[in-house]
Biopython code that builds the backbone (N, CA, C, O; Angstrom):
import numpy as np
from Bio.PDB.StructureBuilder import StructureBuilder

atoms = [
    (1, "MET", "N", (65.392, 273.031, -124.796)),
    (1, "MET", "CA", (64.208, 273.960, -125.324)),
    (1, "MET", "C", (63.088, 272.904, -125.664)),
    (1, "MET", "O", (63.278, 271.923, -126.383)),
    (2, "GLU", "N", (61.837, 273.245, -125.024)),
    (2, "GLU", "CA", (60.621, 272.561, -125.194)),
    (2, "GLU", "C", (59.689, 272.870, -126.266)),
    (2, "GLU", "O", (59.496, 274.061, -126.509)),
    (3, "VAL", "N", (59.143, 272.075, -126.877)),
    (3, "VAL", "CA", (58.286, 272.266, -127.968)),
    (3, "VAL", "C", (56.976, 271.423, -127.415)),
    (3, "VAL", "O", (57.024, 270.365, -126.787)),
    (4, "THR", "N", (55.734, 272.192, -127.825)),
    (4, "THR", "CA", (54.209, 271.620, -127.402)),
    (4, "THR", "C", (53.431, 271.531, -128.649)),
    (4, "THR", "O", (53.627, 272.263, -129.619)),
    (5, "ALA", "N", (52.670, 270.741, -128.593)),
    (5, "ALA", "CA", (51.428, 270.653, -129.413)),
    (5, "ALA", "C", (50.047, 270.343, -128.466)),
    (5, "ALA", "O", (50.041, 269.673, -127.433)),
    (6, "ARG", "N", (49.033, 270.927, -129.016)),
    (6, "ARG", "CA", (47.760, 270.820, -128.180)),
    (6, "ARG", "C", (46.548, 270.097, -129.193)),
    (6, "ARG", "O", (46.364, 270.235, -130.403)),
    (7, "ALA", "N", (45.968, 269.450, -128.394)),
    (7, "ALA", "CA", (44.680, 268.771, -129.295)),
    (7, "ALA", "C", (43.532, 269.211, -128.194)),
    (7, "ALA", "O", (43.612, 268.909, -127.004)),
    (8, "LYS", "N", (42.473, 269.956, -128.759)),
    (8, "LYS", "CA", (41.521, 270.421, -127.994)),
    (8, "LYS", "C", (40.336, 269.840, -128.369)),
    (8, "LYS", "O", (40.111, 269.675, -129.568)),
    (9, "TYR", "N", (39.375, 269.432, -127.361)),
    (9, "TYR", "CA", (37.950, 269.019, -127.822)),
    (9, "TYR", "C", (38.047, 267.600, -128.379)),
    (9, "TYR", "O", (37.152, 267.297, -129.168)),
    (10, "VAL", "N", (39.015, 266.636, -128.098)),
    (10, "VAL", "CA", (39.107, 265.495, -128.673)),
    (10, "VAL", "C", (37.733, 264.659, -128.132)),
    (10, "VAL", "O", (37.473, 264.692, -126.929)),
    (11, "ARG", "N", (37.101, 264.113, -128.813)),
    (11, "ARG", "CA", (35.805, 263.243, -128.541)),
    (11, "ARG", "C", (36.330, 261.929, -127.941)),
    (11, "ARG", "O", (36.068, 260.908, -128.579)),
    (12, "ILE", "N", (37.001, 261.818, -126.859)),
    (12, "ILE", "CA", (37.082, 260.716, -126.186)),
    (12, "ILE", "C", (37.144, 261.014, -124.664)),
    (12, "ILE", "O", (37.592, 262.122, -124.367)),
    (13, "SER", "N", (36.716, 260.092, -123.536)),
    (13, "SER", "CA", (36.931, 260.563, -122.146)),
    (13, "SER", "C", (38.476, 260.551, -121.984)),
    (13, "SER", "O", (39.261, 259.851, -122.623)),
    (14, "PRO", "N", (38.813, 261.586, -120.867)),
    (14, "PRO", "CA", (39.941, 261.686, -120.407)),
    (14, "PRO", "C", (40.467, 260.407, -119.753)),
    (14, "PRO", "O", (41.681, 260.218, -119.677)),
    (15, "ARG", "N", (39.541, 259.488, -119.259)),
    (15, "ARG", "CA", (39.971, 258.388, -118.541)),
    (15, "ARG", "C", (40.505, 257.266, -119.285)),
    (15, "ARG", "O", (41.373, 256.505, -118.859)),
    (16, "LYS", "N", (39.814, 257.187, -120.682)),
    (16, "LYS", "CA", (40.411, 256.256, -121.565)),
    (16, "LYS", "C", (41.518, 256.694, -122.427)),
    (16, "LYS", "O", (42.292, 255.905, -122.969)),
    (17, "ALA", "N", (41.571, 257.937, -122.538)),
    (17, "ALA", "CA", (42.925, 258.733, -123.094)),
    (17, "ALA", "C", (43.872, 258.621, -122.309)),
    (17, "ALA", "O", (44.966, 258.609, -122.873)),
    (18, "ARG", "N", (43.896, 258.508, -120.920)),
    (18, "ARG", "CA", (44.853, 258.710, -120.004)),
    (18, "ARG", "C", (45.686, 257.256, -120.122)),
    (18, "ARG", "O", (46.908, 257.205, -119.988)),
    (19, "LEU", "N", (44.990, 256.283, -120.346)),
    (19, "LEU", "CA", (45.622, 254.972, -120.225)),
    (19, "LEU", "C", (46.385, 254.823, -121.490)),
    (19, "LEU", "O", (47.332, 254.043, -121.389)),
    (20, "VAL", "N", (46.225, 255.345, -122.602)),
    (20, "VAL", "CA", (47.240, 255.216, -123.775)),
    (20, "VAL", "C", (48.132, 256.309, -123.426)),
    (20, "VAL", "O", (49.301, 255.972, -123.616)),
    (21, "ALA", "N", (48.016, 257.452, -123.001)),
    (21, "ALA", "CA", (48.970, 258.626, -122.627)),
    (21, "ALA", "C", (50.136, 257.941, -121.874)),
    (21, "ALA", "O", (51.309, 258.194, -122.148)),
    (22, "ASP", "N", (49.734, 256.989, -120.834)),
    (22, "ASP", "CA", (50.657, 256.425, -119.879)),
    (22, "ASP", "C", (51.612, 255.570, -120.531)),
    (22, "ASP", "O", (52.681, 255.308, -119.981)),
    (23, "LEU", "N", (51.271, 255.063, -121.792)),
    (23, "LEU", "CA", (52.199, 253.899, -122.197)),
    (23, "LEU", "C", (53.299, 254.751, -122.817)),
    (23, "LEU", "O", (54.376, 254.166, -122.929)),
    (24, "VAL", "N", (53.245, 256.164, -123.293)),
    (24, "VAL", "CA", (54.292, 256.406, -124.070)),
    (24, "VAL", "C", (55.095, 257.714, -123.215)),
    (24, "VAL", "O", (55.988, 258.381, -123.737)),
    (25, "ARG", "N", (54.698, 257.882, -122.115)),
    (25, "ARG", "CA", (55.158, 259.170, -121.199)),
    (25, "ARG", "C", (56.700, 258.601, -121.022)),
    (25, "ARG", "O", (56.944, 257.422, -120.762)),
    (26, "GLY", "N", (57.606, 259.529, -121.187)),
    (26, "GLY", "CA", (58.834, 259.655, -120.917)),
    (26, "GLY", "C", (59.787, 258.870, -121.938)),
    (26, "GLY", "O", (61.015, 258.905, -121.855)),
    (27, "LYS", "N", (59.121, 258.201, -122.852)),
    (27, "LYS", "CA", (59.932, 257.626, -123.843)),
    (27, "LYS", "C", (60.443, 258.206, -125.112)),
    (27, "LYS", "O", (59.777, 259.218, -125.327)),
    (28, "GLY", "N", (61.158, 258.059, -125.875)),
    (28, "GLY", "CA", (61.734, 258.708, -126.994)),
    (28, "GLY", "C", (60.648, 258.887, -128.265)),
    (28, "GLY", "O", (59.804, 258.008, -128.437)),
    (29, "VAL", "N", (60.684, 259.651, -128.840)),
    (29, "VAL", "CA", (59.517, 259.877, -129.967)),
    (29, "VAL", "C", (59.403, 258.713, -130.951)),
    (29, "VAL", "O", (58.302, 258.412, -131.412)),
    (30, "GLU", "N", (60.516, 258.051, -131.284)),
    (30, "GLU", "CA", (60.712, 257.057, -132.464)),
    (30, "GLU", "C", (59.993, 255.786, -131.789)),
    (30, "GLU", "O", (59.178, 255.092, -132.396)),
    (31, "GLU", "N", (60.472, 255.523, -130.195)),
    (31, "GLU", "CA", (59.968, 254.391, -129.646)),
    (31, "GLU", "C", (58.410, 254.504, -129.417)),
    (31, "GLU", "O", (57.631, 253.578, -129.636)),
    (32, "ALA", "N", (58.041, 255.785, -128.937)),
    (32, "ALA", "CA", (56.413, 256.036, -128.806)),
    (32, "ALA", "C", (55.849, 255.771, -129.902)),
    (32, "ALA", "O", (54.991, 254.893, -129.805)),
    (33, "LEU", "N", (56.041, 256.299, -131.161)),
    (33, "LEU", "CA", (55.418, 256.113, -132.470)),
    (33, "LEU", "C", (55.235, 254.453, -132.566)),
    (33, "LEU", "O", (54.137, 253.905, -132.656)),
    (34, "ASN", "N", (56.345, 253.851, -132.533)),
    (34, "ASN", "CA", (56.199, 252.209, -132.731)),
    (34, "ASN", "C", (55.157, 251.830, -131.731)),
    (34, "ASN", "O", (54.189, 251.186, -132.134)),
    (35, "THR", "N", (55.260, 252.201, -130.305)),
    (35, "THR", "CA", (54.421, 251.484, -129.479)),
    (35, "THR", "C", (52.946, 251.879, -129.686)),
    (35, "THR", "O", (52.105, 251.123, -129.200)),
    (36, "LEU", "N", (52.586, 252.837, -130.267)),
    (36, "LEU", "CA", (51.171, 253.517, -130.613)),
    (36, "LEU", "C", (50.796, 252.996, -131.798)),
    (36, "LEU", "O", (49.584, 252.916, -131.994)),
    (37, "THR", "N", (51.576, 252.600, -132.683)),
    (37, "THR", "CA", (51.387, 251.994, -133.911)),
    (37, "THR", "C", (50.662, 250.512, -133.710)),
    (37, "THR", "O", (49.754, 250.135, -134.451)),
    (38, "PHE", "N", (51.092, 249.860, -132.800)),
    (38, "PHE", "CA", (50.467, 248.635, -132.394)),
    (38, "PHE", "C", (49.475, 248.548, -131.458)),
    (38, "PHE", "O", (48.939, 247.464, -131.231)),
    (39, "THR", "N", (49.056, 249.881, -130.694)),
    (39, "THR", "CA", (48.216, 249.586, -129.729)),
    (39, "THR", "C", (46.741, 250.089, -130.300)),
    (39, "THR", "O", (46.435, 251.100, -130.931)),
    (40, "LYS", "N", (45.833, 248.802, -129.750)),
    (40, "LYS", "CA", (44.371, 248.818, -130.462)),
    (40, "LYS", "C", (43.411, 249.627, -129.761)),
    (40, "LYS", "O", (42.225, 249.361, -129.958)),
    (41, "LYS", "N", (43.796, 250.861, -128.733)),
    (41, "LYS", "CA", (43.080, 251.617, -128.406)),
    (41, "LYS", "C", (42.735, 252.858, -129.253)),
    (41, "LYS", "O", (43.654, 253.359, -129.902)),
    (42, "ALA", "N", (41.466, 253.422, -129.315)),
    (42, "ALA", "CA", (40.948, 254.265, -130.296)),
    (42, "ALA", "C", (41.754, 255.606, -130.276)),
    (42, "ALA", "O", (41.793, 256.288, -131.301)),
    (43, "PHE", "N", (42.359, 255.978, -129.205)),
    (43, "PHE", "CA", (42.829, 257.119, -128.936)),
    (43, "PHE", "C", (44.368, 257.120, -129.435)),
    (43, "PHE", "O", (44.966, 258.189, -129.562)),
    (44, "ALA", "N", (44.921, 256.006, -129.684)),
    (44, "ALA", "CA", (46.292, 255.840, -130.246)),
    (44, "ALA", "C", (46.610, 256.665, -131.636)),
    (44, "ALA", "O", (47.654, 257.263, -131.895)),
    (45, "GLU", "N", (45.546, 256.554, -132.388)),
    (45, "GLU", "CA", (45.680, 257.157, -133.822)),
    (45, "GLU", "C", (45.816, 258.707, -133.496)),
    (45, "GLU", "O", (46.686, 259.355, -134.078)),
    (46, "LYS", "N", (45.094, 259.223, -132.711)),
    (46, "LYS", "CA", (44.854, 260.556, -132.392)),
    (46, "LYS", "C", (46.231, 261.232, -131.690)),
    (46, "LYS", "O", (46.801, 262.301, -131.911)),
    (47, "LEU", "N", (46.499, 260.187, -130.790)),
    (47, "LEU", "CA", (47.973, 260.584, -130.211)),
    (47, "LEU", "C", (49.154, 260.719, -131.086)),
    (47, "LEU", "O", (49.947, 261.661, -131.067)),
    (48, "ILE", "N", (49.196, 259.607, -131.914)),
    (48, "ILE", "CA", (50.237, 259.589, -133.178)),
    (48, "ILE", "C", (50.257, 261.000, -134.054)),
    (48, "ILE", "O", (51.262, 261.552, -134.503)),
    (49, "LYS", "N", (49.130, 261.356, -134.155)),
    (49, "LYS", "CA", (48.925, 262.375, -135.062)),
    (49, "LYS", "C", (49.490, 263.664, -134.273)),
    (49, "LYS", "O", (50.107, 264.518, -134.910)),
    (50, "LEU", "N", (49.291, 263.795, -132.972)),
    (50, "LEU", "CA", (49.560, 265.001, -132.160)),
    (50, "LEU", "C", (50.944, 264.875, -131.988)),
    (50, "LEU", "O", (51.582, 265.922, -132.093)),
    (51, "ILE", "N", (51.623, 263.744, -131.724)),
    (51, "ILE", "CA", (53.250, 263.609, -131.551)),
    (51, "ILE", "C", (53.842, 264.049, -132.769)),
    (51, "ILE", "O", (54.775, 264.849, -132.702)),
    (52, "LYS", "N", (53.371, 263.578, -134.048)),
    (52, "LYS", "CA", (53.931, 263.927, -135.186)),
    (52, "LYS", "C", (53.539, 265.507, -135.450)),
    (52, "LYS", "O", (54.249, 266.056, -136.292)),
    (53, "SER", "N", (52.793, 266.091, -135.014)),
    (53, "SER", "CA", (52.675, 267.537, -135.152)),
    (53, "SER", "C", (53.622, 268.261, -134.143)),
    (53, "SER", "O", (54.052, 269.388, -134.386)),
    (54, "ALA", "N", (53.954, 267.532, -132.926)),
    (54, "ALA", "CA", (54.967, 268.338, -132.112)),
    (54, "ALA", "C", (56.325, 268.108, -132.754)),
    (54, "ALA", "O", (57.219, 268.952, -132.700)),
    (55, "VAL", "N", (56.422, 267.184, -133.235)),
    (55, "VAL", "CA", (57.854, 266.917, -134.048)),
    (55, "VAL", "C", (58.027, 267.829, -135.161)),
    (55, "VAL", "O", (59.142, 268.290, -135.404)),
    (56, "ALA", "N", (57.024, 268.120, -135.845)),
    (56, "ALA", "CA", (56.887, 269.165, -137.032)),
    (56, "ALA", "C", (57.211, 270.492, -136.641)),
    (56, "ALA", "O", (57.815, 271.308, -137.337)),
    (57, "ASN", "N", (56.647, 270.716, -135.143)),
    (57, "ASN", "CA", (56.746, 272.037, -134.743)),
    (57, "ASN", "C", (58.506, 272.144, -134.226)),
    (57, "ASN", "O", (59.205, 273.137, -134.425)),
    (58, "ALA", "N", (58.814, 271.298, -133.769)),
    (58, "ALA", "CA", (60.228, 271.313, -133.393)),
    (58, "ALA", "C", (61.216, 271.484, -134.343)),
    (58, "ALA", "O", (62.233, 272.139, -134.113)),
    (59, "GLN", "N", (60.956, 270.869, -135.528)),
    (59, "GLN", "CA", (61.739, 271.010, -136.798)),
    (59, "GLN", "C", (61.441, 272.459, -137.417)),
    (59, "GLN", "O", (62.425, 273.132, -137.724)),
    (60, "GLN", "N", (60.512, 272.846, -137.569)),
    (60, "GLN", "CA", (60.155, 273.914, -138.255)),
    (60, "GLN", "C", (60.468, 275.260, -137.284)),
    (60, "GLN", "O", (60.872, 276.308, -137.786)),
    (61, "ASN", "N", (60.297, 275.149, -136.221)),
    (61, "ASN", "CA", (60.114, 276.419, -135.406)),
    (61, "ASN", "C", (61.563, 276.771, -134.720)),
    (61, "ASN", "O", (61.955, 277.932, -134.610)),
    (62, "THR", "N", (62.276, 275.685, -134.291)),
    (62, "THR", "CA", (63.230, 275.670, -133.352)),
    (62, "THR", "C", (64.456, 274.903, -134.065)),
    (62, "THR", "O", (65.493, 274.996, -133.409)),
    (63, "ASN", "N", (64.571, 274.167, -135.259)),
    (63, "ASN", "CA", (65.448, 273.461, -135.808)),
    (63, "ASN", "C", (66.107, 272.660, -134.834)),
    (63, "ASN", "O", (67.324, 272.738, -134.666)),
    (64, "MET", "N", (65.322, 271.838, -134.138)),
    (64, "MET", "CA", (65.786, 270.846, -133.232)),
    (64, "MET", "C", (66.045, 269.410, -133.881)),
    (64, "MET", "O", (65.347, 269.155, -134.863)),
    (65, "ASP", "N", (66.813, 268.592, -133.529)),
    (65, "ASP", "CA", (67.263, 267.423, -134.219)),
    (65, "ASP", "C", (66.199, 266.409, -133.677)),
    (65, "ASP", "O", (65.879, 266.276, -132.496)),
    (66, "VAL", "N", (65.740, 265.761, -134.685)),
    (66, "VAL", "CA", (64.408, 264.870, -134.338)),
    (66, "VAL", "C", (65.006, 263.599, -133.610)),
    (66, "VAL", "O", (64.287, 262.979, -132.826)),
    (67, "ASP", "N", (66.224, 263.223, -133.836)),
    (67, "ASP", "CA", (66.613, 262.076, -133.309)),
    (67, "ASP", "C", (66.798, 261.928, -131.869)),
    (67, "ASP", "O", (66.773, 260.822, -131.328)),
    (68, "THR", "N", (66.997, 263.102, -131.190)),
    (68, "THR", "CA", (67.242, 263.339, -129.756)),
    (68, "THR", "C", (65.881, 263.524, -128.964)),
    (68, "THR", "O", (65.871, 263.567, -127.734)),
    (69, "LEU", "N", (64.655, 263.639, -129.783)),
    (69, "LEU", "CA", (63.636, 264.354, -128.932)),
    (69, "LEU", "C", (62.965, 263.148, -128.301)),
    (69, "LEU", "O", (62.855, 262.059, -128.865)),
    (70, "TRP", "N", (62.506, 263.446, -127.032)),
    (70, "TRP", "CA", (61.799, 262.449, -126.055)),
    (70, "TRP", "C", (60.595, 263.374, -125.576)),
    (70, "TRP", "O", (60.515, 264.602, -125.603)),
    (71, "ILE", "N", (59.639, 262.379, -125.108)),
    (71, "ILE", "CA", (58.049, 263.097, -124.434)),
    (71, "ILE", "C", (58.375, 263.297, -123.337)),
    (71, "ILE", "O", (58.518, 262.384, -122.525)),
    (72, "LYS", "N", (58.592, 264.721, -123.027)),
    (72, "LYS", "CA", (58.844, 265.001, -121.604)),
    (72, "LYS", "C", (57.712, 264.977, -120.630)),
    (72, "LYS", "O", (57.838, 264.766, -119.424)),
    (73, "LYS", "N", (56.344, 265.266, -121.405)),
    (73, "LYS", "CA", (55.418, 265.489, -120.691)),
    (73, "LYS", "C", (53.991, 265.237, -121.771)),
    (73, "LYS", "O", (53.892, 265.628, -122.935)),
    (74, "ILE", "N", (53.014, 264.498, -121.000)),
    (74, "ILE", "CA", (51.744, 264.082, -121.705)),
    (74, "ILE", "C", (50.544, 264.473, -120.603)),
    (74, "ILE", "O", (50.434, 263.793, -119.583)),
    (75, "SER", "N", (49.727, 265.510, -120.839)),
    (75, "SER", "CA", (48.695, 265.688, -120.022)),
    (75, "SER", "C", (47.364, 265.494, -120.646)),
    (75, "SER", "O", (47.157, 265.900, -121.790)),
    (76, "VAL", "N", (46.413, 264.867, -119.921)),
    (76, "VAL", "CA", (45.013, 264.639, -120.559)),
    (76, "VAL", "C", (44.106, 265.244, -119.632)),
    (76, "VAL", "O", (43.891, 264.592, -118.610)),
    (77, "ASP", "N", (43.465, 266.461, -119.771)),
    (77, "ASP", "CA", (42.570, 266.870, -119.024)),
    (77, "ASP", "C", (41.188, 266.943, -119.656)),
    (77, "ASP", "O", (41.039, 266.889, -120.877)),
    (78, "GLY", "N", (40.147, 267.071, -118.767)),
    (78, "GLY", "CA", (38.794, 267.137, -119.250)),
    (78, "GLY", "C", (38.476, 268.295, -120.058)),
    (78, "GLY", "O", (38.991, 269.342, -119.667)),
    (79, "GLY", "N", (37.814, 268.351, -121.000)),
    (79, "GLY", "CA", (37.093, 269.317, -121.740)),
    (79, "GLY", "C", (35.386, 269.337, -121.388)),
    (79, "GLY", "O", (34.817, 268.652, -120.538)),
    (80, "PRO", "N", (34.920, 270.105, -122.098)),
    (80, "PRO", "CA", (33.531, 270.197, -121.916)),
    (80, "PRO", "C", (32.615, 268.823, -122.289)),
    (80, "PRO", "O", (32.881, 268.055, -123.213)),
    (81, "THR", "N", (31.697, 268.719, -121.537)),
    (81, "THR", "CA", (30.999, 267.401, -121.738)),
    (81, "THR", "C", (29.444, 267.810, -122.433)),
    (81, "THR", "O", (28.567, 268.567, -122.017)),
    (82, "LEU", "N", (29.503, 267.199, -123.323)),
    (82, "LEU", "CA", (27.945, 267.228, -124.295)),
    (82, "LEU", "C", (27.030, 266.413, -123.492)),
    (82, "LEU", "O", (27.320, 265.290, -123.079)),
    (83, "LYS", "N", (25.912, 267.013, -123.283)),
    (83, "LYS", "CA", (24.789, 266.121, -122.496)),
    (83, "LYS", "C", (23.831, 265.831, -123.500)),
    (83, "LYS", "O", (23.615, 266.659, -124.384)),
    (84, "ARG", "N", (23.305, 264.876, -123.466)),
    (84, "ARG", "CA", (22.164, 264.326, -124.299)),
    (84, "ARG", "C", (21.279, 263.552, -123.428)),
    (84, "ARG", "O", (21.657, 263.178, -122.318)),
    (85, "TYR", "N", (19.917, 263.256, -123.970)),
    (85, "TYR", "CA", (19.189, 262.539, -123.219)),
    (85, "TYR", "C", (18.681, 261.315, -123.828)),
    (85, "TYR", "O", (18.439, 261.336, -125.034)),
    (86, "MET", "N", (18.479, 260.201, -123.121)),
    (86, "MET", "CA", (17.899, 259.110, -123.760)),
    (86, "MET", "C", (16.390, 258.441, -122.986)),
    (86, "MET", "O", (16.357, 258.160, -121.788)),
    (87, "PRO", "N", (15.490, 258.308, -123.700)),
    (87, "PRO", "CA", (14.242, 257.902, -123.096)),
    (87, "PRO", "C", (14.476, 256.631, -122.458)),
    (87, "PRO", "O", (15.239, 255.742, -122.836)),
    (88, "ARG", "N", (13.574, 256.657, -121.235)),
    (88, "ARG", "CA", (13.611, 255.309, -120.540)),
    (88, "ARG", "C", (12.307, 254.768, -120.256)),
    (88, "ARG", "O", (11.373, 255.120, -120.977)),
    (89, "ALA", "N", (12.099, 253.925, -119.263)),
    (89, "ALA", "CA", (10.849, 253.427, -118.969)),
    (89, "ALA", "C", (10.163, 254.261, -118.284)),
    (89, "ALA", "O", (10.765, 255.081, -117.590)),
    (90, "MET", "N", (8.542, 254.241, -118.329)),
    (90, "MET", "CA", (7.750, 254.927, -117.696)),
    (90, "MET", "C", (7.982, 256.484, -117.585)),
    (90, "MET", "O", (7.932, 257.211, -116.593)),
    (91, "GLY", "N", (8.239, 256.761, -118.852)),
    (91, "GLY", "CA", (8.402, 258.321, -119.169)),
    (91, "GLY", "C", (9.363, 259.109, -118.719)),
    (91, "GLY", "O", (9.296, 260.335, -118.813)),
    (92, "ARG", "N", (10.459, 258.411, -118.127)),
    (92, "ARG", "CA", (11.501, 259.017, -117.669)),
    (92, "ARG", "C", (12.664, 259.127, -118.734)),
    (92, "ARG", "O", (12.545, 258.513, -119.795)),
    (93, "ALA", "N", (13.869, 259.949, -118.460)),
    (93, "ALA", "CA", (14.766, 260.244, -119.368)),
    (93, "ALA", "C", (16.284, 260.221, -118.525)),
    (93, "ALA", "O", (16.429, 260.878, -117.494)),
    (94, "THR", "N", (17.192, 259.524, -119.005)),
    (94, "THR", "CA", (18.743, 259.285, -118.576)),
    (94, "THR", "C", (19.639, 260.284, -119.209)),
    (94, "THR", "O", (19.676, 260.358, -120.437)),
    (95, "MET", "N", (20.365, 261.059, -118.461)),
    (95, "MET", "CA", (21.374, 261.688, -119.356)),
    (95, "MET", "C", (22.595, 260.794, -119.661)),
    (95, "MET", "O", (23.163, 259.966, -118.951)),
    (96, "ILE", "N", (22.811, 261.165, -120.809)),
    (96, "ILE", "CA", (24.224, 260.482, -121.547)),
    (96, "ILE", "C", (25.212, 261.575, -121.348)),
    (96, "ILE", "O", (24.846, 262.733, -121.548)),
    (97, "ARG", "N", (26.168, 261.374, -121.055)),
    (97, "ARG", "CA", (27.330, 262.309, -120.997)),
    (97, "ARG", "C", (28.463, 261.876, -121.937)),
    (97, "ARG", "O", (29.129, 260.871, -121.693)),
    (98, "LYS", "N", (28.675, 262.657, -123.028)),
    (98, "LYS", "CA", (29.702, 262.522, -124.175)),
    (98, "LYS", "C", (30.858, 263.569, -123.629)),
    (98, "LYS", "O", (30.702, 264.790, -123.637)),
    (99, "ARG", "N", (31.951, 262.947, -123.191)),
    (99, "ARG", "CA", (32.987, 263.535, -122.640)),
    (99, "ARG", "C", (34.119, 263.900, -123.807)),
    (99, "ARG", "O", (34.424, 263.242, -124.802)),
    (100, "THR", "N", (34.574, 265.027, -123.395)),
    (100, "THR", "CA", (35.788, 265.537, -124.390)),
    (100, "THR", "C", (37.183, 265.668, -123.546)),
    (100, "THR", "O", (37.268, 265.614, -122.319)),
    (101, "SER", "N", (38.054, 265.817, -124.296)),
    (101, "SER", "CA", (39.529, 266.051, -123.681)),
    (101, "SER", "C", (40.367, 267.084, -124.269)),
    (101, "SER", "O", (40.242, 267.406, -125.450)),
    (102, "HIS", "N", (41.213, 267.611, -123.491)),
    (102, "HIS", "CA", (42.159, 268.382, -124.106)),
    (102, "HIS", "C", (43.615, 267.766, -123.706)),
    (102, "HIS", "O", (43.920, 267.320, -122.600)),
    (103, "VAL", "N", (44.526, 267.851, -124.980)),
    (103, "VAL", "CA", (45.587, 266.980, -124.792)),
    (103, "VAL", "C", (46.705, 267.776, -124.899)),
    (103, "VAL", "O", (46.640, 268.551, -125.853)),
    (104, "VAL", "N", (47.880, 267.854, -124.125)),
    (104, "VAL", "CA", (48.972, 268.572, -124.305)),
    (104, "VAL", "C", (50.285, 267.608, -124.396)),
    (104, "VAL", "O", (50.427, 266.731, -123.544)),
    (105, "VAL", "N", (51.246, 267.778, -125.440)),
    (105, "VAL", "CA", (52.367, 267.080, -125.534)),
    (105, "VAL", "C", (53.545, 268.035, -125.660)),
    (105, "VAL", "O", (53.662, 268.901, -126.526)),
    (106, "VAL", "N", (54.414, 267.758, -124.670)),
    (106, "VAL", "CA", (55.620, 268.824, -124.857)),
    (106, "VAL", "C", (56.629, 267.679, -124.937)),
    (106, "VAL", "O", (56.521, 266.605, -124.345)),
    (107, "LEU", "N", (57.711, 268.080, -125.818)),
    (107, "LEU", "CA", (58.750, 267.423, -126.009)),
    (107, "LEU", "C", (60.183, 268.208, -125.960)),
    (107, "LEU", "O", (60.281, 269.414, -126.186)),
    (108, "ASP", "N", (61.250, 267.378, -125.643)),
    (108, "ASP", "CA", (62.389, 267.941, -125.298)),
    (108, "ASP", "C", (63.425, 267.346, -125.857)),
    (108, "ASP", "O", (63.323, 266.157, -126.159)),
    (109, "GLU", "N", (64.495, 267.981, -126.077)),
    (109, "GLU", "CA", (66.000, 267.234, -126.538)),
    (109, "GLU", "C", (66.635, 266.747, -125.317)),
    (109, "GLU", "O", (66.587, 267.378, -124.261)),
    (110, "LYS", "N", (67.275, 265.541, -125.466)),
    (110, "LYS", "CA", (68.113, 264.875, -124.519)),
    (110, "LYS", "C", (69.260, 265.593, -124.254)),
    (110, "LYS", "O", (70.090, 265.157, -123.457)),
]
sb = StructureBuilder()
sb.init_structure("model")
sb.init_model(0)
sb.init_chain("A")
sb.init_seg("    ")
for serial, (resi, resn, name, xyz) in enumerate(atoms, 1):
    if name == "N":
        sb.init_residue(resn, " ", resi, " ")
    sb.init_atom(name, np.array(xyz, "f"), 0.0, 1.0, " ", f" {name:<3s}", serial, name[0])
structure = sb.get_structure()
């Protein structure tokens, strides 16, 4: 039985978020949380919160055993981009793209 948790509109680019997601894909929940605790990337804290949310969903909604959970799937997709402008030389302006991500974590029992 699968359990999911989603985080939408996370203010980090999908490319940076995928680097952290690749570290824990396919691991057990306890091992993944330990790995993320010692990761220095900014997205690691947000992913810890999301995995804990998925574990809470598994306990509350389906009475799954927490010790047997593993990360079946993590997907990081692009969300809407916030467009801002910065003044440049000779009266020009350059677009600044502030990217967002949608993250989905799927847990399953072994």
